[in-house]
PyMOL Python script that loads the backbone (N, CA, C, O; Angstrom):
from pymol import cmd

cmd.read_pdbstr("""\
ATOM      1  N   MET A   1      -5.789   6.413  -0.687  1.00  0.00           N
ATOM      2  CA  MET A   1      -6.234   6.995   0.392  1.00  0.00           C
ATOM      3  C   MET A   1      -5.236   7.117   0.458  1.00  0.00           C
ATOM      4  O   MET A   1      -4.531   6.617  -0.418  1.00  0.00           O
ATOM      5  N   LYS A   2      -4.416   8.144   1.971  1.00  0.00           N
ATOM      6  CA  LYS A   2      -3.044   8.773   1.788  1.00  0.00           C
ATOM      7  C   LYS A   2      -2.385   8.024   3.035  1.00  0.00           C
ATOM      8  O   LYS A   2      -3.086   7.536   3.921  1.00  0.00           O
ATOM      9  N   THR A   3      -1.154   7.974   3.045  1.00  0.00           N
ATOM     10  CA  THR A   3      -0.153   7.056   4.134  1.00  0.00           C
ATOM     11  C   THR A   3      -0.502   8.086   5.748  1.00  0.00           C
ATOM     12  O   THR A   3       0.085   7.511   6.664  1.00  0.00           O
ATOM     13  N   THR A   4      -0.776   8.554   5.943  1.00  0.00           N
ATOM     14  CA  THR A   4      -1.233   9.532   6.982  1.00  0.00           C
ATOM     15  C   THR A   4      -2.109   8.344   7.249  1.00  0.00           C
ATOM     16  O   THR A   4      -1.730   7.417   7.963  1.00  0.00           O
ATOM     17  N   GLU A   5      -3.521   8.387   6.551  1.00  0.00           N
ATOM     18  CA  GLU A   5      -4.556   7.764   6.743  1.00  0.00           C
ATOM     19  C   GLU A   5      -4.428   6.277   6.886  1.00  0.00           C
ATOM     20  O   GLU A   5      -5.129   5.821   7.789  1.00  0.00           O
ATOM     21  N   LEU A   6      -3.723   5.423   6.233  1.00  0.00           N
ATOM     22  CA  LEU A   6      -2.735   4.525   6.570  1.00  0.00           C
ATOM     23  C   LEU A   6      -1.953   4.329   7.288  1.00  0.00           C
ATOM     24  O   LEU A   6      -1.728   3.145   7.037  1.00  0.00           O
ATOM     25  N   ARG A   7      -1.264   4.606   8.104  1.00  0.00           N
ATOM     26  CA  ARG A   7      -0.683   4.929   9.627  1.00  0.00           C
ATOM     27  C   ARG A   7      -1.026   4.905  10.401  1.00  0.00           C
ATOM     28  O   ARG A   7      -0.395   4.992  11.455  1.00  0.00           O
ATOM     29  N   ALA A   8      -2.619   4.727  10.237  1.00  0.00           N
ATOM     30  CA  ALA A   8      -3.843   4.921  11.467  1.00  0.00           C
ATOM     31  C   ALA A   8      -4.775   4.073  12.328  1.00  0.00           C
ATOM     32  O   ALA A   8      -5.489   4.251  13.315  1.00  0.00           O
ATOM     33  N   LEU A   9      -4.375   2.852  11.334  1.00  0.00           N
ATOM     34  CA  LEU A   9      -4.801   1.668  10.849  1.00  0.00           C
ATOM     35  C   LEU A   9      -4.562   0.657  11.849  1.00  0.00           C
ATOM     36  O   LEU A   9      -3.695   1.020  12.643  1.00  0.00           O
ATOM     37  N   SER A  10      -5.182  -0.838  12.150  1.00  0.00           N
ATOM     38  CA  SER A  10      -4.407  -1.618  13.317  1.00  0.00           C
ATOM     39  C   SER A  10      -3.567  -2.499  11.928  1.00  0.00           C
ATOM     40  O   SER A  10      -3.785  -2.036  10.809  1.00  0.00           O
ATOM     41  N   ARG A  11      -2.567  -3.826  12.044  1.00  0.00           N
ATOM     42  CA  ARG A  11      -2.041  -4.373  11.486  1.00  0.00           C
ATOM     43  C   ARG A  11      -3.643  -4.835  10.381  1.00  0.00           C
ATOM     44  O   ARG A  11      -4.064  -4.615   9.246  1.00  0.00           O
ATOM     45  N   GLU A  12      -3.898  -5.289  11.150  1.00  0.00           N
ATOM     46  CA  GLU A  12      -5.258  -6.657  10.823  1.00  0.00           C
ATOM     47  C   GLU A  12      -6.626  -5.500   9.646  1.00  0.00           C
ATOM     48  O   GLU A  12      -7.164  -5.835   8.591  1.00  0.00           O
ATOM     49  N   GLU A  13      -6.705  -4.736  10.098  1.00  0.00           N
ATOM     50  CA  GLU A  13      -6.876  -3.849   9.335  1.00  0.00           C
ATOM     51  C   GLU A  13      -6.048  -3.187   8.113  1.00  0.00           C
ATOM     52  O   GLU A  13      -6.861  -2.449   7.558  1.00  0.00           O
ATOM     53  N   LEU A  14      -4.744  -3.104   7.401  1.00  0.00           N
ATOM     54  CA  LEU A  14      -4.550  -3.191   6.931  1.00  0.00           C
ATOM     55  C   LEU A  14      -4.088  -4.424   6.687  1.00  0.00           C
ATOM     56  O   LEU A  14      -3.225  -4.127   5.861  1.00  0.00           O
ATOM     57  N   THR A  15      -4.041  -5.246   6.763  1.00  0.00           N
ATOM     58  CA  THR A  15      -4.074  -7.094   5.986  1.00  0.00           C
ATOM     59  C   THR A  15      -5.263  -7.312   5.126  1.00  0.00           C
ATOM     60  O   THR A  15      -5.299  -8.247   4.326  1.00  0.00           O
ATOM     61  N   ALA A  16      -6.546  -6.202   5.319  1.00  0.00           N
ATOM     62  CA  ALA A  16      -7.854  -6.774   5.057  1.00  0.00           C
ATOM     63  C   ALA A  16      -7.803  -5.640   4.088  1.00  0.00           C
ATOM     64  O   ALA A  16      -7.984  -6.082   2.953  1.00  0.00           O
ATOM     65  N   LYS A  17      -7.611  -4.236   4.099  1.00  0.00           N
ATOM     66  CA  LYS A  17      -7.119  -3.775   2.972  1.00  0.00           C
ATOM     67  C   LYS A  17      -6.535  -4.302   1.898  1.00  0.00           C
ATOM     68  O   LYS A  17      -7.212  -4.548   0.900  1.00  0.00           O
ATOM     69  N   GLY A  18      -5.376  -4.519   1.935  1.00  0.00           N
ATOM     70  CA  GLY A  18      -4.341  -5.075   1.042  1.00  0.00           C
ATOM     71  C   GLY A  18      -4.891  -6.293  -0.090  1.00  0.00           C
ATOM     72  O   GLY A  18      -4.447  -6.712  -1.158  1.00  0.00           O
ATOM     73  N   THR A  19      -6.389  -6.687   0.956  1.00  0.00           N
ATOM     74  CA  THR A  19      -6.613  -7.921   0.050  1.00  0.00           C
ATOM     75  C   THR A  19      -8.205  -7.560  -0.388  1.00  0.00           C
ATOM     76  O   THR A  19      -9.049  -8.352  -0.808  1.00  0.00           O
ATOM     77  N   ASP A  20      -8.332  -6.217  -0.173  1.00  0.00           N
ATOM     78  CA  ASP A  20      -9.222  -6.165  -0.895  1.00  0.00           C
ATOM     79  C   ASP A  20      -8.977  -5.838  -2.419  1.00  0.00           C
ATOM     80  O   ASP A  20      -9.304  -6.344  -3.493  1.00  0.00           O
ATOM     81  N   ALA A  21      -8.206  -4.689  -1.976  1.00  0.00           N
ATOM     82  CA  ALA A  21      -6.835  -4.001  -3.000  1.00  0.00           C
ATOM     83  C   ALA A  21      -6.738  -5.527  -4.070  1.00  0.00           C
ATOM     84  O   ALA A  21      -7.361  -5.571  -5.131  1.00  0.00           O
ATOM     85  N   ARG A  22      -6.105  -6.379  -3.716  1.00  0.00           N
ATOM     86  CA  ARG A  22      -5.599  -7.875  -4.522  1.00  0.00           C
ATOM     87  C   ARG A  22      -6.686  -7.874  -5.586  1.00  0.00           C
ATOM     88  O   ARG A  22      -6.701  -7.644  -6.795  1.00  0.00           O
ATOM     89  N   GLU A  23      -7.957  -8.361  -4.305  1.00  0.00           N
ATOM     90  CA  GLU A  23      -8.966  -9.275  -5.452  1.00  0.00           C
ATOM     91  C   GLU A  23      -9.797  -7.673  -5.864  1.00  0.00           C
ATOM     92  O   GLU A  23     -11.007  -7.880  -5.769  1.00  0.00           O
ATOM     93  N   GLU A  24      -9.518  -6.155  -6.287  1.00  0.00           N
ATOM     94  CA  GLU A  24     -10.016  -5.681  -7.381  1.00  0.00           C
ATOM     95  C   GLU A  24      -9.876  -5.807  -8.331  1.00  0.00           C
ATOM     96  O   GLU A  24     -10.609  -5.943  -9.311  1.00  0.00           O
ATOM     97  N   ILE A  25      -7.760  -5.741  -7.967  1.00  0.00           N
ATOM     98  CA  ILE A  25      -7.441  -5.938  -9.348  1.00  0.00           C
ATOM     99  C   ILE A  25      -7.131  -6.861 -10.131  1.00  0.00           C
ATOM    100  O   ILE A  25      -6.817  -6.902 -11.320  1.00  0.00           O
ATOM    101  N   PHE A  26      -7.321  -8.012  -8.885  1.00  0.00           N
ATOM    102  CA  PHE A  26      -8.172  -9.266 -10.471  1.00  0.00           C
ATOM    103  C   PHE A  26      -8.937  -8.976 -10.979  1.00  0.00           C
ATOM    104  O   PHE A  26      -8.706  -8.974 -12.188  1.00  0.00           O
ATOM    105  N   ARG A  27     -10.598  -8.448 -10.518  1.00  0.00           N
ATOM    106  CA  ARG A  27     -10.714  -8.209 -10.844  1.00  0.00           C
ATOM    107  C   ARG A  27     -11.469  -7.470 -11.862  1.00  0.00           C
ATOM    108  O   ARG A  27     -12.506  -7.864 -12.395  1.00  0.00           O
ATOM    109  N   LEU A  28     -10.743  -6.157 -12.128  1.00  0.00           N
ATOM    110  CA  LEU A  28     -10.363  -5.212 -12.714  1.00  0.00           C
ATOM    111  C   LEU A  28      -9.011  -5.738 -14.168  1.00  0.00           C
ATOM    112  O   LEU A  28      -8.884  -5.312 -15.316  1.00  0.00           O
ATOM    113  N   ARG A  29      -8.605  -6.293 -13.762  1.00  0.00           N
ATOM    114  CA  ARG A  29      -7.454  -7.329 -14.128  1.00  0.00           C
ATOM    115  C   ARG A  29      -8.507  -8.555 -15.747  1.00  0.00           C
ATOM    116  O   ARG A  29      -8.279  -8.959 -16.888  1.00  0.00           O
ATOM    117  N   LEU A  30      -9.520  -8.604 -14.785  1.00  0.00           N
ATOM    118  CA  LEU A  30     -10.836  -9.535 -15.670  1.00  0.00           C
ATOM    119  C   LEU A  30     -11.533  -8.653 -16.903  1.00  0.00           C
ATOM    120  O   LEU A  30     -11.821  -8.951 -18.062  1.00  0.00           O
ATOM    121  N   GLN A  31     -11.649  -7.637 -16.254  1.00  0.00           N
ATOM    122  CA  GLN A  31     -12.314  -6.403 -17.093  1.00  0.00           C
ATOM    123  C   GLN A  31     -11.448  -6.291 -18.335  1.00  0.00           C
ATOM    124  O   GLN A  31     -11.733  -6.631 -19.483  1.00  0.00           O
ATOM    125  N   GLN A  32      -9.976  -5.567 -17.721  1.00  0.00           N
ATOM    126  CA  GLN A  32      -9.138  -5.332 -18.817  1.00  0.00           C
ATOM    127  C   GLN A  32      -9.369  -6.361 -20.295  1.00  0.00           C
ATOM    128  O   GLN A  32      -9.969  -6.041 -21.321  1.00  0.00           O
ATOM    129  N   SER A  33      -8.626  -7.759 -19.964  1.00  0.00           N
ATOM    130  CA  SER A  33      -9.024  -8.748 -20.628  1.00  0.00           C
ATOM    131  C   SER A  33      -9.861  -8.821 -21.541  1.00  0.00           C
ATOM    132  O   SER A  33      -9.740  -9.356 -22.643  1.00  0.00           O
ATOM    133  N   THR A  34     -11.123  -8.036 -20.900  1.00  0.00           N
ATOM    134  CA  THR A  34     -12.326  -8.062 -22.303  1.00  0.00           C
ATOM    135  C   THR A  34     -12.880  -7.084 -22.822  1.00  0.00           C
ATOM    136  O   THR A  34     -13.852  -6.986 -23.571  1.00  0.00           O
ATOM    137  N   GLY A  35     -11.977  -6.128 -22.233  1.00  0.00           N
ATOM    138  CA  GLY A  35     -12.557  -5.384 -22.641  1.00  0.00           C
ATOM    139  C   GLY A  35     -13.423  -4.241 -22.067  1.00  0.00           C
ATOM    140  O   GLY A  35     -13.447  -3.099 -22.526  1.00  0.00           O
ATOM    141  N   SER A  36     -13.830  -4.497 -21.459  1.00  0.00           N
ATOM    142  CA  SER A  36     -14.628  -3.175 -20.525  1.00  0.00           C
ATOM    143  C   SER A  36     -14.525  -2.803 -19.265  1.00  0.00           C
ATOM    144  O   SER A  36     -15.384  -2.627 -18.400  1.00  0.00           O
ATOM    145  N   LEU A  37     -12.807  -2.654 -19.256  1.00  0.00           N
ATOM    146  CA  LEU A  37     -12.829  -1.436 -18.236  1.00  0.00           C
ATOM    147  C   LEU A  37     -12.986  -0.423 -18.825  1.00  0.00           C
ATOM    148  O   LEU A  37     -12.835  -0.208 -20.028  1.00  0.00           O
ATOM    149  N   GLU A  38     -13.309   0.279 -17.988  1.00  0.00           N
ATOM    150  CA  GLU A  38     -13.956   1.876 -18.037  1.00  0.00           C
ATOM    151  C   GLU A  38     -12.581   2.732 -17.541  1.00  0.00           C
ATOM    152  O   GLU A  38     -12.086   3.613 -18.244  1.00  0.00           O
ATOM    153  N   LYS A  39     -11.977   2.287 -16.062  1.00  0.00           N
ATOM    154  CA  LYS A  39     -10.828   3.612 -15.649  1.00  0.00           C
ATOM    155  C   LYS A  39      -9.528   2.493 -15.384  1.00  0.00           C
ATOM    156  O   LYS A  39      -9.278   1.679 -14.495  1.00  0.00           O
ATOM    157  N   PRO A  40      -8.899   2.887 -16.567  1.00  0.00           N
ATOM    158  CA  PRO A  40      -7.702   1.797 -15.866  1.00  0.00           C
ATOM    159  C   PRO A  40      -7.164   2.445 -15.255  1.00  0.00           C
ATOM    160  O   PRO A  40      -6.269   1.858 -14.647  1.00  0.00           O
ATOM    161  N   SER A  41      -7.259   3.876 -14.982  1.00  0.00           N
ATOM    162  CA  SER A  41      -6.050   4.336 -13.752  1.00  0.00           C
ATOM    163  C   SER A  41      -6.234   3.611 -12.143  1.00  0.00           C
ATOM    164  O   SER A  41      -5.451   3.530 -11.197  1.00  0.00           O
ATOM    165  N   ARG A  42      -7.320   3.252 -12.293  1.00  0.00           N
ATOM    166  CA  ARG A  42      -7.639   2.364 -11.221  1.00  0.00           C
ATOM    167  C   ARG A  42      -6.676   1.706 -11.374  1.00  0.00           C
ATOM    168  O   ARG A  42      -6.055   2.411 -10.579  1.00  0.00           O
ATOM    169  N   LEU A  43      -5.947   0.981 -11.669  1.00  0.00           N
ATOM    170  CA  LEU A  43      -5.283  -0.321 -11.702  1.00  0.00           C
ATOM    171  C   LEU A  43      -3.879  -0.401 -11.262  1.00  0.00           C
ATOM    172  O   LEU A  43      -3.232  -1.309 -10.739  1.00  0.00           O
ATOM    173  N   ALA A  44      -3.459   1.337 -11.777  1.00  0.00           N
ATOM    174  CA  ALA A  44      -2.479   1.925 -11.416  1.00  0.00           C
ATOM    175  C   ALA A  44      -2.576   2.612  -9.251  1.00  0.00           C
ATOM    176  O   ALA A  44      -1.703   2.985  -8.467  1.00  0.00           O
ATOM    177  N   GLU A  45      -3.746   2.482  -9.160  1.00  0.00           N
ATOM    178  CA  GLU A  45      -3.993   3.445  -7.563  1.00  0.00           C
ATOM    179  C   GLU A  45      -3.845   2.219  -6.889  1.00  0.00           C
ATOM    180  O   GLU A  45      -2.944   2.150  -6.053  1.00  0.00           O
ATOM    181  N   LEU A  46      -4.685   1.066  -7.132  1.00  0.00           N
ATOM    182  CA  LEU A  46      -4.479  -0.070  -6.092  1.00  0.00           C
ATOM    183  C   LEU A  46      -3.690  -0.599  -6.015  1.00  0.00           C
ATOM    184  O   LEU A  46      -3.487  -1.223  -4.974  1.00  0.00           O
ATOM    185  N   ARG A  47      -2.560  -0.662  -7.358  1.00  0.00           N
ATOM    186  CA  ARG A  47      -0.828  -1.345  -7.505  1.00  0.00           C
ATOM    187  C   ARG A  47      -0.218  -0.684  -5.626  1.00  0.00           C
ATOM    188  O   ARG A  47       0.074  -1.142  -4.522  1.00  0.00           O
ATOM    189  N   LYS A  48      -0.323   0.556  -6.308  1.00  0.00           N
ATOM    190  CA  LYS A  48       0.263   1.656  -5.619  1.00  0.00           C
ATOM    191  C   LYS A  48      -0.012   1.450  -3.826  1.00  0.00           C
ATOM    192  O   LYS A  48       0.851   1.474  -2.948  1.00  0.00           O
ATOM    193  N   LEU A  49      -1.296   1.275  -3.691  1.00  0.00           N
ATOM    194  CA  LEU A  49      -2.019   1.426  -2.435  1.00  0.00           C
ATOM    195  C   LEU A  49      -1.211   0.435  -1.698  1.00  0.00           C
ATOM    196  O   LEU A  49      -0.596   0.622  -0.647  1.00  0.00           O
ATOM    197  N   VAL A  50      -1.355  -1.352  -2.856  1.00  0.00           N
ATOM    198  CA  VAL A  50      -0.748  -2.572  -2.125  1.00  0.00           C
ATOM    199  C   VAL A  50       0.440  -2.206  -1.518  1.00  0.00           C
ATOM    200  O   VAL A  50       0.616  -2.159  -0.300  1.00  0.00           O
ATOM    201  N   ALA A  51       1.520  -1.863  -2.654  1.00  0.00           N
ATOM    202  CA  ALA A  51       3.007  -1.116  -2.355  1.00  0.00           C
ATOM    203  C   ALA A  51       3.426  -0.416  -0.491  1.00  0.00           C
ATOM    204  O   ALA A  51       4.328  -0.549   0.336  1.00  0.00           O
ATOM    205  N   ARG A  52       1.964   0.415  -0.635  1.00  0.00           N
ATOM    206  CA  ARG A  52       2.161   1.054   1.103  1.00  0.00           C
ATOM    207  C   ARG A  52       1.810   0.688   1.734  1.00  0.00           C
ATOM    208  O   ARG A  52       2.013   1.116   2.870  1.00  0.00           O
ATOM    209  N   VAL A  53       0.647  -0.872   1.399  1.00  0.00           N
ATOM    210  CA  VAL A  53      -0.045  -1.512   2.756  1.00  0.00           C
ATOM    211  C   VAL A  53       1.537  -2.093   3.211  1.00  0.00           C
ATOM    212  O   VAL A  53       2.057  -1.883   4.307  1.00  0.00           O
ATOM    213  N   GLU A  54       2.298  -3.067   1.796  1.00  0.00           N
ATOM    214  CA  GLU A  54       3.579  -4.207   2.511  1.00  0.00           C
ATOM    215  C   GLU A  54       4.404  -3.030   2.706  1.00  0.00           C
ATOM    216  O   GLU A  54       5.523  -3.446   3.006  1.00  0.00           O
ATOM    217  N   THR A  55       4.398  -1.943   2.684  1.00  0.00           N
ATOM    218  CA  THR A  55       5.499  -1.009   3.491  1.00  0.00           C
ATOM    219  C   THR A  55       5.100  -0.516   4.633  1.00  0.00           C
ATOM    220  O   THR A  55       5.813   0.001   5.493  1.00  0.00           O
ATOM    221  N   LEU A  56       4.059  -0.658   4.649  1.00  0.00           N
ATOM    222  CA  LEU A  56       3.638  -0.765   6.255  1.00  0.00           C
ATOM    223  C   LEU A  56       3.816  -1.318   7.260  1.00  0.00           C
ATOM    224  O   LEU A  56       4.494  -1.214   8.283  1.00  0.00           O
ATOM    225  N   LEU A  57       2.815  -2.182   6.648  1.00  0.00           N
ATOM    226  CA  LEU A  57       3.382  -3.760   7.690  1.00  0.00           C
ATOM    227  C   LEU A  57       4.812  -4.197   7.731  1.00  0.00           C
ATOM    228  O   LEU A  57       5.198  -5.067   8.511  1.00  0.00           O
ATOM    229  N   ARG A  58       5.558  -3.609   6.917  1.00  0.00           N
ATOM    230  CA  ARG A  58       7.423  -4.776   6.865  1.00  0.00           C
ATOM    231  C   ARG A  58       7.718  -3.642   7.629  1.00  0.00           C
ATOM    232  O   ARG A  58       7.741  -3.831   8.845  1.00  0.00           O
ATOM    233  N   GLU A  59       7.942  -2.555   7.241  1.00  0.00           N
ATOM    234  CA  GLU A  59       7.643  -1.135   8.777  1.00  0.00           C
ATOM    235  C   GLU A  59       7.724  -1.929  10.548  1.00  0.00           C
ATOM    236  O   GLU A  59       8.500  -2.060  11.495  1.00  0.00           O
ATOM    237  N   ALA A  60       6.453  -2.249  10.148  1.00  0.00           N
ATOM    238  CA  ALA A  60       6.098  -2.674  11.285  1.00  0.00           C
ATOM    239  C   ALA A  60       6.857  -3.487  12.018  1.00  0.00           C
ATOM    240  O   ALA A  60       7.254  -3.202  13.148  1.00  0.00           O
ATOM    241  N   ASP A  61       7.180  -4.890  11.222  1.00  0.00           N
ATOM    242  CA  ASP A  61       7.741  -5.886  11.268  1.00  0.00           C
ATOM    243  C   ASP A  61       9.129  -5.705  11.808  1.00  0.00           C
ATOM    244  O   ASP A  61       9.586  -6.553  12.575  1.00  0.00           O
ATOM    245  N   LEU A  62       9.737  -4.789  11.502  1.00  0.00           N
ATOM    246  CA  LEU A  62      11.055  -4.083  11.891  1.00  0.00           C
ATOM    247  C   LEU A  62      11.392  -2.832  12.993  1.00  0.00           C
ATOM    248  O   LEU A  62      12.461  -2.487  13.496  1.00  0.00           O
ATOM    249  N   GLY A  63      10.545  -2.507  13.089  1.00  0.00           N
ATOM    250  CA  GLY A  63       9.991  -2.076  14.401  1.00  0.00           C
ATOM    251  C   GLY A  63      10.799  -0.351  14.066  1.00  0.00           C
ATOM    252  O   GLY A  63      11.621   0.328  14.682  1.00  0.00           O
ATOM    253  N   ILE A  64      10.035  -0.176  12.780  1.00  0.00           N
ATOM    254  CA  ILE A  64      10.288   1.293  12.541  1.00  0.00           C
ATOM    255  C   ILE A  64       9.505   1.979  12.671  1.00  0.00           C
ATOM    256  O   ILE A  64       8.656   2.182  11.803  1.00  0.00           O
ATOM    257  N   GLY A  65       9.538   2.591  13.854  1.00  0.00           N
ATOM    258  CA  GLY A  65       8.317   4.321  13.620  1.00  0.00           C
ATOM    259  C   GLY A  65       8.058   5.229  13.022  1.00  0.00           C
ATOM    260  O   GLY A  65       9.106   5.804  12.728  1.00  0.00           O
ATOM    261  N   ALA A  66       7.039   5.834  12.564  1.00  0.00           N
ATOM    262  CA  ALA A  66       6.257   6.621  12.094  1.00  0.00           C
ATOM    263  C   ALA A  66       6.951   8.192  11.600  1.00  0.00           C
ATOM    264  O   ALA A  66       6.982   9.042  10.711  1.00  0.00           O
ATOM    265  N   GLY A  67       7.547   7.723  13.194  1.00  0.00           N
ATOM    266  CA  GLY A  67       8.345   9.474  12.844  1.00  0.00           C
ATOM    267  C   GLY A  67       9.872   9.500  11.870  1.00  0.00           C
ATOM    268  O   GLY A  67      10.498  10.510  11.549  1.00  0.00           O
ATOM    269  N   GLU A  68      10.212   8.056  11.539  1.00  0.00           N
ATOM    270  CA  GLU A  68      12.133   8.352  11.366  1.00  0.00           C
ATOM    271  C   GLU A  68      11.758   9.197  10.250  1.00  0.00           C
ATOM    272  O   GLU A  68      10.836   9.981  10.026  1.00  0.00           O
ATOM    273  N   LYS A  69      12.732   8.797   9.652  1.00  0.00           N
ATOM    274  CA  LYS A  69      12.834   9.535   8.308  1.00  0.00           C
ATOM    275  C   LYS A  69      13.945   8.794   7.494  1.00  0.00           C
ATOM    276  O   LYS A  69      14.514   7.859   8.057  1.00  0.00           O
ATOM    277  N   ARG A  70      14.216   9.047   6.531  1.00  0.00           N
ATOM    278  CA  ARG A  70      15.384   8.173   5.862  1.00  0.00           C
ATOM    279  C   ARG A  70      16.880   8.443   6.246  1.00  0.00           C
ATOM    280  O   ARG A  70      17.915   7.820   6.480  1.00  0.00           O
ATOM    281  N   GLY A  71      16.226  10.203   6.151  1.00  0.00           N
ATOM    282  CA  GLY A  71      18.000  11.133   6.354  1.00  0.00           C
ATOM    283  C   GLY A  71      18.138  11.147   8.152  1.00  0.00           C
ATOM    284  O   GLY A  71      18.951  11.411   9.037  1.00  0.00           O
ATOM    285  N   LYS A  72      17.293  10.858   8.034  1.00  0.00           N
ATOM    286  CA  LYS A  72      18.228  10.161  10.015  1.00  0.00           C
ATOM    287  C   LYS A  72      19.327   9.860   9.756  1.00  0.00           C
ATOM    288  O   LYS A  72      20.361  10.525   9.809  1.00  0.00           O
ATOM    289  N   ASN A  73      19.096   8.531   9.376  1.00  0.00           N
ATOM    290  CA  ASN A  73      19.970   7.414   9.568  1.00  0.00           C
ATOM    291  C   ASN A  73      21.920   7.692   9.570  1.00  0.00           C
ATOM    292  O   ASN A  73      22.898   7.481  10.287  1.00  0.00           O
ATOM    293  N   LYS A  74      21.313   8.685   7.373  1.00  0.00           N
ATOM    294  CA  LYS A  74      22.537   9.146   7.332  1.00  0.00           C
ATOM    295  C   LYS A  74      23.425  10.363   7.693  1.00  0.00           C
ATOM    296  O   LYS A  74      24.556  10.761   7.413  1.00  0.00           O
ATOM    297  N   LYS A  75      22.332  10.782   8.481  1.00  0.00           N
ATOM    298  CA  LYS A  75      23.023  11.978   9.240  1.00  0.00           C
ATOM    299  C   LYS A  75      23.720  11.366  10.572  1.00  0.00           C
ATOM    300  O   LYS A  75      24.903  11.573  10.841  1.00  0.00           O
ATOM    301  N   GLU A  76      23.007  10.731  11.226  1.00  0.00           N
ATOM    302  CA  GLU A  76      23.981   9.707  12.551  1.00  0.00           C
ATOM    303  C   GLU A  76      24.578   8.999  11.739  1.00  0.00           C
ATOM    304  O   GLU A  76      24.299   7.956  12.332  1.00  0.00           O
ATOM    305  N   LYS A  77      25.051   8.720  11.052  1.00  0.00           N
ATOM    306  CA  LYS A  77      25.612   7.037  10.580  1.00  0.00           C
ATOM    307  C   LYS A  77      27.247   7.993  10.596  1.00  0.00           C
ATOM    308  O   LYS A  77      28.212   7.447  11.131  1.00  0.00           O
ATOM    309  N   ALA A  78      27.439   9.688   9.850  1.00  0.00           N
ATOM    310  CA  ALA A  78      28.509  10.661   9.885  1.00  0.00           C
ATOM    311  C   ALA A  78      29.345  11.074  10.545  1.00  0.00           C
ATOM    312  O   ALA A  78      30.073  11.975  10.128  1.00  0.00           O
TER     313      ALA A  78
END
""", "prot")
cmd.dss("prot")
cmd.show_as("cartoon", "prot")
cmd.util.cbc("prot")
cmd.orient("prot")
């Protein structure tokens, strides 16, 4: 799922999406330990999804808007 699609979700939906991804990671790691994991790249995809969700939730906590870019702050400080 792309970040733009995630930004359109509510806080509750983001939390649920992160929880679901963590549960799937758990199941896939169990499969990996038994040697029956068919698509190992799915683990990396899910870890990135969890990171995106956590980042968006943290941005919401800090009040950082979706339109703000990192470069803007550097230019304003100079």
